[in-house]
N, CA, C and O atoms as a MOPAC input file, in Angstrom:
PM7 MOZYME 1SCF
protein

 N      0.83700 1    -1.17200 1     0.00000 1
 C      0.00000 1     0.00000 1     0.00000 1
 C      0.89400 1     1.25200 1     0.00000 1
 O      1.79800 1     1.35500 1     0.83000 1
 N      0.66000 1     2.19400 1    -0.90500 1
 C      1.49200 1     3.39600 1    -0.94800 1
 C      1.26600 1     4.28400 1     0.27600 1
 O      0.16200 1     4.37100 1     0.81500 1
 N      2.34200 1     4.93500 1     0.69100 1
 C      2.24000 1     5.84300 1     1.84100 1
 C      1.93100 1     7.24400 1     1.34800 1
 O      2.27500 1     7.61400 1     0.22500 1
 N      1.26900 1     8.02900 1     2.21400 1
 C      0.92300 1     9.40000 1     1.85100 1
 C      1.04800 1    10.30200 1     3.06400 1
 O      0.96900 1     9.84900 1     4.20600 1
 N      1.24200 1    11.58300 1     2.79900 1
 C      1.35200 1    12.57000 1     3.87100 1
 C     -0.04300 1    12.84600 1     4.44400 1
 O     -0.94300 1    13.23900 1     3.70200 1
 N     -0.23400 1    12.64700 1     5.75000 1
 C     -1.54900 1    12.89200 1     6.34000 1
 C     -1.95500 1    14.36600 1     6.32000 1
 O     -3.14600 1    14.67700 1     6.33700 1
 N     -0.98100 1    15.27200 1     6.28400 1
 C     -1.28500 1    16.70600 1     6.25000 1
 C     -1.69900 1    17.11100 1     4.83700 1
 O     -2.70900 1    17.79300 1     4.65900 1
 N     -0.92700 1    16.69600 1     3.83200 1
 C     -1.25100 1    17.02800 1     2.43800 1
 C     -2.62100 1    16.49500 1     2.03300 1
 O     -3.30200 1    17.08800 1     1.19500 1
 N     -3.02000 1    15.37500 1     2.63100 1
 C     -4.28000 1    14.74700 1     2.27800 1
 C     -5.43100 1    15.11500 1     3.20600 1
 O     -6.51100 1    14.53300 1     3.11000 1
 N     -5.21500 1    16.07100 1     4.10000 1
 C     -6.28400 1    16.60600 1     4.93300 1
 C     -6.73400 1    15.72700 1     6.08400 1
 O     -7.80300 1    15.96300 1     6.64600 1
 N     -5.94800 1    14.71100 1     6.45700 1
 C     -6.32600 1    13.85000 1     7.57000 1
 C     -5.99700 1    14.47400 1     8.92000 1
 O     -6.62900 1    14.16600 1     9.93000 1
 N     -5.00000 1    15.35400 1     8.92500 1
 C     -4.56600 1    16.01200 1    10.15500 1
 C     -3.96900 1    17.36800 1     9.80100 1
 O     -3.76500 1    17.67600 1     8.62600 1
 N     -3.69000 1    18.17100 1    10.81500 1
 C     -3.06100 1    19.47300 1    10.61300 1
 C     -1.77800 1    19.53400 1    11.42900 1
 O     -1.61200 1    18.80100 1    12.40500 1
 N     -0.88000 1    20.41000 1    11.02000 1
 C      0.34800 1    20.63100 1    11.77800 1
 C      0.00600 1    21.50100 1    12.97900 1
 O     -0.62600 1    22.54800 1    12.84000 1
 N      0.42600 1    21.06500 1    14.15000 1
 C      0.17300 1    21.81300 1    15.38200 1
 C      1.51100 1    22.07300 1    16.06100 1
 O      1.87600 1    21.39000 1    17.01800 1
 N      2.24600 1    23.07500 1    15.55300 1
 C      3.56400 1    23.42300 1    16.08700 1
 C      3.58000 1    24.90000 1    16.45900 1
 O      2.83600 1    25.70700 1    15.90300 1
 N      4.44600 1    25.23400 1    17.41300 1
 C      4.55800 1    26.61300 1    17.86700 1
 C      5.96300 1    27.14900 1    17.62000 1
 O      6.93600 1    26.39600 1    17.57100 1
 N      6.04400 1    28.45300 1    17.46700 1
 C      7.27300 1    29.16900 1    17.16100 1
 C      8.29300 1    29.01200 1    18.29500 1
 O      7.95200 1    29.13000 1    19.47200 1
 N      9.53200 1    28.74600 1    17.92400 1
 C     10.61200 1    28.64700 1    18.91100 1
 C     11.01000 1    30.01400 1    19.46300 1
 O     11.63600 1    30.09600 1    20.52000 1
 N     10.65600 1    31.07600 1    18.76300 1
 C     11.03900 1    32.42900 1    19.17200 1
 C      9.98400 1    33.09500 1    20.06600 1
 O     10.32200 1    33.64400 1    21.11500 1
 N      8.71200 1    33.05000 1    19.65700 1
 C      7.67000 1    33.78400 1    20.39900 1
 C      6.51700 1    32.90600 1    20.86900 1
 O      5.59200 1    33.39800 1    21.51300 1
 N      6.55900 1    31.62900 1    20.55900 1
 C      5.57200 1    30.63500 1    20.97700 1
 C      4.19500 1    30.79600 1    20.31900 1
 O      3.22800 1    30.18600 1    20.77600 1
 N      4.08700 1    31.59900 1    19.26100 1
 C      2.83400 1    31.69700 1    18.50400 1
 C      2.67200 1    30.44800 1    17.64400 1
 O      3.63800 1    29.73400 1    17.37600 1
 N      1.46100 1    30.20100 1    17.22600 1
 C      1.21100 1    29.03800 1    16.37400 1
 C      1.83900 1    29.25100 1    14.99400 1
 O      1.71700 1    30.32500 1    14.40600 1
 N      2.51400 1    28.21300 1    14.48600 1
 C      3.11500 1    28.26600 1    13.15800 1
 C      2.06900 1    27.94000 1    12.10200 1
 O      1.20600 1    27.08800 1    12.31100 1
 N      2.15600 1    28.62500 1    10.96700 1
 C      1.24700 1    28.41300 1     9.84700 1
 C      1.92700 1    27.50000 1     8.84000 1
 O      3.07400 1    27.74000 1     8.46400 1
 N      1.23600 1    26.45700 1     8.39800 1
 C      1.76000 1    25.52000 1     7.40300 1
 C      1.46200 1    26.06400 1     6.00800 1
 O      0.30200 1    26.20300 1     5.62100 1
 N      2.52100 1    26.36900 1     5.25900 1
 C      2.36900 1    26.86000 1     3.89400 1
 C      2.54600 1    25.75500 1     2.86300 1
 O      2.71100 1    26.04300 1     1.67700 1
 N      2.51600 1    24.50000 1     3.28800 1
 C      2.54100 1    23.37900 1     2.35600 1
 C      3.92100 1    22.79400 1     2.11600 1
 O      4.89800 1    23.13000 1     2.78500 1
 N      3.96000 1    21.90800 1     1.13700 1
 C      5.17900 1    21.16400 1     0.82100 1
 C      6.26700 1    22.06800 1     0.25400 1
 O      5.99100 1    22.93900 1    -0.57100 1
 N      7.47900 1    21.86200 1     0.68900 1
 C      8.62900 1    22.59700 1     0.16000 1
 C      8.76600 1    22.35200 1    -1.33700 1
 O      9.14000 1    23.26000 1    -2.07800 1
 N      8.47200 1    21.14400 1    -1.78700 1
 C      8.61600 1    20.81100 1    -3.21400 1
 C      7.74800 1    21.69100 1    -4.10200 1
 O      8.06600 1    21.87200 1    -5.27700 1
 N      6.67000 1    22.23600 1    -3.57700 1
 C      5.79100 1    23.10400 1    -4.37000 1
 C      6.42300 1    24.46100 1    -4.66200 1
 O      5.93600 1    25.19500 1    -5.52100 1
 N      7.49400 1    24.79900 1    -3.96300 1
 C      8.13200 1    26.10300 1    -4.12500 1
 C      9.38700 1    26.06100 1    -4.99700 1
 O     10.01700 1    27.09700 1    -5.20900 1
 N      9.76300 1    24.88100 1    -5.50700 1
 C     11.03600 1    24.75700 1    -6.21800 1
 C     11.05300 1    25.41000 1    -7.59300 1
 O     12.07700 1    25.96100 1    -7.99800 1
 N      9.95300 1    25.35900 1    -8.30800 1
 C      9.89800 1    26.03700 1    -9.60600 1
 C      8.45000 1    26.37700 1    -9.93200 1
 O      7.54600 1    26.04900 1    -9.16400 1
 N      8.22900 1    27.03300 1   -11.06900 1
 C      6.90100 1    27.53700 1   -11.41600 1
 C      5.82100 1    26.46500 1   -11.51800 1
 O      4.65100 1    26.74900 1   -11.26300 1
 N      6.19100 1    25.24100 1   -11.88600 1
 C      5.18900 1    24.20800 1   -12.12200 1
 C      5.19400 1    23.10000 1   -11.07400 1
 O      4.46700 1    22.11900 1   -11.23200 1
 N      5.97300 1    23.21800 1   -10.02400 1
 C      6.07800 1    22.16500 1    -9.01000 1
 C      4.74000 1    21.81400 1    -8.37100 1
 O      4.46700 1    20.64200 1    -8.10900 1
 N      3.92000 1    22.79700 1    -8.12300 1
 C      2.63500 1    22.53700 1    -7.45200 1
 C      1.68600 1    21.72600 1    -8.32600 1
 O      0.72400 1    21.15000 1    -7.81800 1
 N      1.94000 1    21.67100 1    -9.63700 1
 C      1.05200 1    20.96300 1   -10.55600 1
 C      1.56600 1    19.58400 1   -10.93500 1
 O      0.87300 1    18.84200 1   -11.63100 1
 N      2.77500 1    19.22200 1   -10.48800 1
 C      3.34300 1    17.92700 1   -10.80800 1
 C      2.88000 1    16.87200 1    -9.81200 1
 O      2.39800 1    17.19000 1    -8.72500 1
 N      3.03400 1    15.61300 1   -10.20400 1
 C      2.69300 1    14.51000 1    -9.32000 1
 C      3.53500 1    14.57800 1    -8.05800 1
 O      4.70100 1    14.96700 1    -8.12200 1
 N      2.98100 1    14.21400 1    -6.92500 1
 C      3.69200 1    14.26100 1    -5.65800 1
 C      4.85700 1    13.27800 1    -5.63900 1
 O      5.86500 1    13.54300 1    -4.98400 1
 N      4.74800 1    12.16900 1    -6.33000 1
 C      5.78700 1    11.15200 1    -6.30100 1
 C      7.05200 1    11.54800 1    -7.05400 1
 O      8.06700 1    10.86200 1    -6.93100 1
 N      7.02600 1    12.62600 1    -7.82400 1
 C      8.21300 1    13.06400 1    -8.54800 1
 C      9.22300 1    13.59400 1    -7.54400 1
 O      8.91400 1    14.49000 1    -6.75800 1
 N     10.43500 1    13.03700 1    -7.57000 1
 C     11.46300 1    13.47400 1    -6.63300 1
 C     12.28300 1    14.58400 1    -7.26800 1
 O     12.72000 1    14.46100 1    -8.41200 1
 N     12.49100 1    15.65800 1    -6.53400 1
 C     13.25800 1    16.80100 1    -7.02000 1
 C     14.49600 1    16.97000 1    -6.16400 1
 O     14.53400 1    16.52900 1    -5.01600 1
 N     15.50500 1    17.61000 1    -6.72500 1
 C     16.71700 1    17.90500 1    -5.98000 1
 C     16.66400 1    19.34500 1    -5.51000 1
 O     16.17300 1    20.22100 1    -6.22300 1
 N     17.16700 1    19.58900 1    -4.31600 1
 C     17.20900 1    20.93700 1    -3.77500 1
 C     18.46300 1    21.08000 1    -2.92400 1
 O     18.86300 1    20.13400 1    -2.24600 1
 N     19.08100 1    22.24600 1    -2.95600 1
 C     20.25700 1    22.48800 1    -2.13200 1
 C     19.88500 1    22.64700 1    -0.66700 1
 O     20.68600 1    22.31800 1     0.20700 1
 N     18.69100 1    23.14300 1    -0.38100 1
 C     18.32400 1    23.44200 1     0.99900 1
 C     17.49200 1    22.36200 1     1.67200 1
 O     17.52700 1    22.23500 1     2.89600 1
 N     16.75600 1    21.59200 1     0.90900 1
 C     15.89600 1    20.56400 1     1.48900 1
 C     16.12000 1    19.25100 1     0.76500 1
 O     16.02900 1    19.18500 1    -0.46100 1
 N     16.40900 1    18.22200 1     1.51300 1
 C     16.56600 1    16.90900 1     0.90900 1
 C     15.28500 1    16.11000 1     1.16000 1
 O     14.94600 1    15.79000 1     2.30000 1
 N     14.58700 1    15.80000 1     0.07200 1
 C     13.35400 1    15.03000 1     0.18700 1
 C     13.73300 1    13.56900 1     0.06200 1
 O     14.19900 1    13.14200 1    -0.99400 1
 N     13.54500 1    12.80500 1     1.10600 1
 C     13.96800 1    11.41300 1     1.14500 1
 C     12.75800 1    10.50800 1     0.98200 1
 O     12.06900 1    10.17900 1     1.94800 1
 N     12.51900 1    10.11800 1    -0.24700 1
 C     11.36300 1     9.28200 1    -0.56500 1
 C     11.46300 1     7.91000 1     0.09500 1
 O     10.44500 1     7.30800 1     0.43900 1
 N     12.67700 1     7.42100 1     0.26900 1
 C     12.85700 1     6.10300 1     0.89300 1
 C     12.38500 1     6.09100 1     2.33700 1
 O     11.90200 1     5.06400 1     2.81300 1
 N     12.51200 1     7.21000 1     3.05000 1
 C     12.08200 1     7.28600 1     4.44900 1
 C     10.65800 1     7.79300 1     4.59300 1
 O     10.16200 1     7.93700 1     5.71100 1
 N      9.99400 1     8.06600 1     3.47700 1
 C      8.59800 1     8.51800 1     3.46300 1
 C      8.38600 1     9.75900 1     4.32600 1
 O      7.52400 1     9.78500 1     5.20400 1
 N      9.19600 1    10.79000 1     4.05500 1
 C      9.07300 1    12.05900 1     4.76100 1
 C      8.58200 1    13.12900 1     3.80200 1
 O      9.00100 1    13.16700 1     2.64600 1
 N      7.70400 1    13.99100 1     4.27100 1
 C      7.18000 1    15.08700 1     3.46800 1
 C      7.56700 1    16.39100 1     4.15900 1
 O      7.11700 1    16.66100 1     5.27200 1
 N      8.40600 1    17.20400 1     3.50000 1
 C      8.90700 1    18.44300 1     4.08600 1
 C      7.91400 1    19.58100 1     3.86500 1
 O      7.54400 1    19.88300 1     2.73100 1
 N      7.48700 1    20.20600 1     4.95800 1
 C      6.54500 1    21.32800 1     4.90700 1
 C      7.22400 1    22.59700 1     5.40400 1
 O      8.10600 1    22.55500 1     6.26200 1
 N      6.79200 1    23.73300 1     4.84400 1
 C      7.31800 1    25.04600 1     5.20200 1
 C      6.37500 1    25.68900 1     6.21600 1
 O      5.21700 1    25.96400 1     5.90300 1
 N      6.87300 1    25.92900 1     7.43400 1
 C      6.08300 1    26.53400 1     8.49800 1
 C      6.62300 1    27.92200 1     8.81900 1
 O      7.83700 1    28.11600 1     8.87200 1
 N      5.72600 1    28.89400 1     9.03400 1
 C      6.13300 1    30.27000 1     9.32300 1
 C      5.28000 1    30.85300 1    10.44900 1
 O      4.09500 1    30.54900 1    10.58200 1
 N      5.91400 1    31.68700 1    11.24000 1
 C      5.21900 1    32.43300 1    12.28800 1
 C      4.84000 1    33.79600 1    11.72700 1
 O      5.70400 1    34.52800 1    11.24500 1
 N      3.56500 1    34.14300 1    11.78500 1
 C      3.13600 1    35.44600 1    11.25400 1
 C      3.43000 1    36.58600 1    12.23400 1
 O      3.34200 1    37.75600 1    11.86200 1
 N      3.77400 1    36.25800 1    13.46900 1
 C      4.07700 1    37.28200 1    14.47000 1
 C      5.51600 1    37.79400 1    14.35800 1
 O      5.75200 1    39.00000 1    14.40800 1
 N      6.48200 1    36.86700 1    14.20400 1
 C      7.89200 1    37.28400 1    14.22500 1
 C      8.67800 1    36.87100 1    12.97600 1
 O      9.87900 1    37.12800 1    12.88600 1
 N      8.00600 1    36.23400 1    12.01900 1
 C      8.60400 1    35.81400 1    10.74100 1
 C      9.58800 1    34.65500 1    10.85600 1
 O     10.32700 1    34.38100 1     9.91100 1
 N      9.61000 1    33.97800 1    11.98600 1
 C     10.42500 1    32.77100 1    12.12900 1
 C      9.89300 1    31.72200 1    11.15800 1
 O      8.68000 1    31.59100 1    10.99400 1
 N     10.79000 1    30.97400 1    10.51200 1
 C     10.33800 1    29.90300 1     9.62400 1
 C     11.19700 1    28.66500 1     9.82900 1
 O     12.34700 1    28.74500 1    10.26100 1
 N     10.61400 1    27.52700 1     9.51000 1
 C     11.28700 1    26.25700 1     9.70800 1
 C     10.73200 1    25.23700 1     8.71600 1
 O      9.58300 1    25.33100 1     8.28500 1
 N     11.56900 1    24.26200 1     8.36300 1
 C     11.11700 1    23.12400 1     7.56500 1
 C     10.79500 1    22.00900 1     8.54100 1
 O     11.62400 1    21.64500 1     9.37600 1
 N      9.59500 1    21.47000 1     8.43500 1
 C      9.12600 1    20.42300 1     9.34900 1
 C      8.87900 1    19.15900 1     8.53600 1
 O      8.13500 1    19.18000 1     7.55600 1
 N      9.50400 1    18.06200 1     8.94500 1
 C      9.35000 1    16.78700 1     8.24000 1
 C      8.20200 1    15.99900 1     8.84400 1
 O      8.15700 1    15.76000 1    10.05100 1
 N      7.27200 1    15.59700 1     7.97800 1
 C      6.10200 1    14.84100 1     8.41200 1
 C      6.23000 1    13.41600 1     7.90800 1
 O      6.48200 1    13.18900 1     6.72400 1
 N      6.05700 1    12.46000 1     8.80400 1
 C      6.14100 1    11.05100 1     8.43700 1
 C      4.89700 1    10.64400 1     7.65300 1
 O      3.77100 1    10.79500 1     8.12800 1
 N      5.11600 1    10.12800 1     6.45600 1
 C      3.98800 1     9.62600 1     5.66900 1
 C      3.48400 1     8.33700 1     6.28000 1
 O      4.23900 1     7.59900 1     6.91300 1
 N      2.20400 1     8.07300 1     6.08700 1
 C      1.58100 1     6.86600 1     6.66700 1
 C      0.94200 1     6.04300 1     5.59800 1
 O      0.36900 1     4.99300 1     5.88700 1

């Protein structure tokens, strides 16, 4: 059975808080969607290379971009696919 990201598929939400000001972090989606103009329209299973984020399909991790709207802190959060 193929694994999928529970956040991308709407089964759950990211519930993380800012390390700087403790405000709730906003999930802006998969890092892979920001790599080029058409990334958001490609199949999720397509693996892309990035200097800043390593997407490891073998470990079934989905990298999401989280940002604090209060202090602009941002972080990449890895979500285990299920």
